[in-house]
C-alpha positions as a Markdown table, in Angstrom:
| # | Residue | x | y | z |
|---|---|---|---|---|
| 1 | Met | 69.0 | 86.9 | 147.7 |
| 2 | Glu | 69.4 | 88.0 | 144.1 |
| 3 | Ile | 65.4 | 88.3 | 143.5 |
| 4 | Leu | 65.5 | 90.9 | 146.7 |
| 5 | Asp | 68.1 | 93.0 | 145.1 |
| 6 | Glu | 66.4 | 92.8 | 141.9 |
| 7 | Leu | 63.0 | 94.1 | 143.5 |
| 8 | Arg | 64.8 | 96.8 | 145.6 |
| 9 | Gly | 65.9 | 98.2 | 142.0 |
| 10 | Leu | 62.6 | 98.4 | 140.6 |
| 11 | Ser | 60.9 | 101.8 | 140.2 |
| 12 | Ser | 57.2 | 100.9 | 139.0 |
| 13 | Ala | 54.6 | 98.6 | 140.1 |
| 14 | Glu | 54.3 | 97.4 | 136.8 |
| 15 | Asp | 58.1 | 96.4 | 137.0 |
| 16 | Phe | 57.1 | 94.2 | 139.9 |
| 17 | Phe | 54.5 | 92.5 | 138.2 |
| 18 | Arg | 56.6 | 91.9 | 135.0 |
| 19 | Leu | 59.7 | 90.5 | 137.0 |
| 20 | Leu | 57.7 | 88.2 | 139.2 |
| 21 | Asp | 55.6 | 87.1 | 136.2 |
| 22 | Val | 52.0 | 88.2 | 137.6 |
| 23 | Asp | 49.2 | 89.0 | 135.3 |
| 24 | Tyr | 47.3 | 92.4 | 136.1 |
| 25 | Glu | 44.4 | 94.6 | 134.9 |
| 26 | Pro | 45.9 | 98.0 | 134.5 |
| 27 | Arg | 42.5 | 99.4 | 135.8 |
| 28 | Val | 43.2 | 97.7 | 139.2 |
| 29 | Leu | 46.8 | 98.4 | 139.2 |
| 30 | Asn | 46.2 | 102.3 | 138.5 |
| 31 | Val | 44.0 | 102.8 | 141.2 |
| 32 | Ala | 45.7 | 100.6 | 143.8 |
| 33 | Arg | 49.6 | 100.3 | 142.9 |
| 34 | Leu | 51.1 | 101.6 | 146.3 |
| 35 | His | 48.5 | 99.8 | 148.2 |
| 36 | Ile | 49.4 | 96.5 | 146.5 |
| 37 | Leu | 53.1 | 96.9 | 146.8 |
| 38 | Arg | 52.6 | 97.7 | 150.4 |
| 39 | Arg | 50.3 | 94.8 | 151.1 |
| 40 | Met | 52.8 | 92.5 | 149.6 |
| 41 | Gly | 55.6 | 93.8 | 151.6 |
| 42 | Ser | 53.3 | 93.0 | 154.7 |
| 43 | Tyr | 52.6 | 89.4 | 153.8 |
| 44 | Leu | 56.4 | 89.1 | 153.3 |
| 45 | Asp | 57.4 | 90.5 | 156.8 |
| 46 | Ala | 54.8 | 88.3 | 158.2 |
| 47 | Gly | 56.3 | 85.3 | 156.6 |
| 48 | Asn | 59.6 | 83.8 | 157.3 |
| 49 | Leu | 61.4 | 85.3 | 154.4 |
| 50 | Gly | 64.7 | 85.3 | 156.0 |
| 51 | Asp | 64.5 | 81.4 | 156.4 |
| 52 | Val | 64.5 | 81.0 | 152.5 |
| 53 | Ala | 67.7 | 79.4 | 151.3 |
| 54 | Asp | 67.6 | 79.7 | 147.8 |
| 55 | Asn | 66.8 | 82.5 | 145.0 |
| 56 | Glu | 64.0 | 80.3 | 143.3 |
| 57 | Thr | 62.2 | 79.5 | 146.4 |
| 58 | Cys | 62.5 | 83.3 | 147.3 |
| 59 | Arg | 61.0 | 84.1 | 143.9 |
| 60 | Ala | 58.1 | 81.8 | 144.2 |
| 61 | Leu | 57.3 | 83.2 | 147.7 |
| 62 | Cys | 57.5 | 87.0 | 146.5 |
| 63 | Arg | 55.3 | 85.8 | 143.5 |
| 64 | Ala | 52.8 | 84.3 | 145.5 |
| 65 | Gln | 52.4 | 87.2 | 148.1 |
| 66 | Leu | 52.2 | 90.0 | 145.1 |
| 67 | Gln | 49.6 | 87.7 | 143.7 |
| 68 | Arg | 47.8 | 87.6 | 147.1 |
| 69 | Ala | 48.0 | 91.2 | 147.3 |
| 70 | Tyr | 46.9 | 91.8 | 144.1 |
| 71 | Glu | 43.7 | 89.9 | 144.6 |
| 72 | Asp | 43.0 | 91.7 | 147.8 |
| 73 | Phe | 42.4 | 94.7 | 145.5 |
| 74 | Thr | 40.7 | 93.0 | 142.7 |
| 75 | Cys | 37.3 | 92.4 | 144.9 |
| 76 | Ser | 37.8 | 95.7 | 147.2 |
| 77 | Thr | 39.0 | 99.1 | 147.4 |
| 78 | Pro | 42.2 | 100.9 | 148.9 |
| 79 | Ile | 39.7 | 102.7 | 151.3 |
| 80 | Thr | 38.0 | 99.2 | 152.4 |
| 81 | Glu | 41.4 | 97.4 | 152.6 |
| 82 | Arg | 43.0 | 100.4 | 154.8 |
| 83 | Val | 46.6 | 99.5 | 154.2 |
| 84 | Phe | 48.1 | 103.4 | 155.0 |
| 85 | Lys | 47.7 | 104.7 | 158.4 |
| 86 | Val | 45.6 | 107.7 | 156.9 |
| 87 | His | 43.0 | 105.4 | 156.0 |
| 88 | Arg | 42.9 | 103.6 | 159.1 |
| 89 | Asp | 42.6 | 106.8 | 161.3 |
| 90 | Ala | 39.8 | 107.9 | 159.2 |
| 91 | Val | 37.5 | 105.5 | 160.9 |
| 92 | Arg | 38.6 | 106.0 | 164.4 |
| 93 | Pro | 35.8 | 107.0 | 166.7 |
| 94 | Ala | 36.2 | 110.4 | 168.0 |
| 95 | Gly | 36.3 | 110.6 | 171.7 |
| 96 | Asn | 34.5 | 113.8 | 172.1 |
| 97 | Phe | 32.1 | 113.5 | 169.2 |
| 98 | Val | 28.6 | 114.6 | 169.6 |
| 99 | Ser | 26.0 | 113.8 | 167.0 |
| 100 | Leu | 23.6 | 116.4 | 165.6 |
| 101 | Ser | 20.6 | 114.5 | 167.0 |
| 102 | Glu | 22.1 | 114.1 | 170.5 |
| 103 | Leu | 22.3 | 118.0 | 170.3 |
| 104 | Thr | 18.8 | 118.3 | 169.4 |
| 105 | Gln | 17.6 | 115.8 | 171.8 |
| 106 | Ser | 19.4 | 117.7 | 174.4 |
| 107 | Arg | 18.0 | 121.0 | 173.4 |
| 108 | Glu | 14.4 | 119.4 | 173.2 |
| 109 | Gln | 14.8 | 118.4 | 176.9 |
| 110 | Thr | 15.6 | 121.7 | 178.4 |
């Protein structure tokens, strides 16, 4: 598809928004640009982009998924959305974690 080739050649998040004609607030994009593009990619991967036959339908689908990804971050934050592995790993429960209160209670019982 022609639009996919155009998207691959872009170098900034702003370029994606301009090419796909999606409005954005710079303050949102400045904080979450990589997260938005990654989420858009996830949405496109989950869909049937390969089944799209023509360029205009593909463009409309890409536009809709960029808009959807952007909206995820207008009401939330990158930390909350956890798009990247580093953010997902930050909330994993530690297997051998012992809280300070558990240590204090254990010490008081001995």
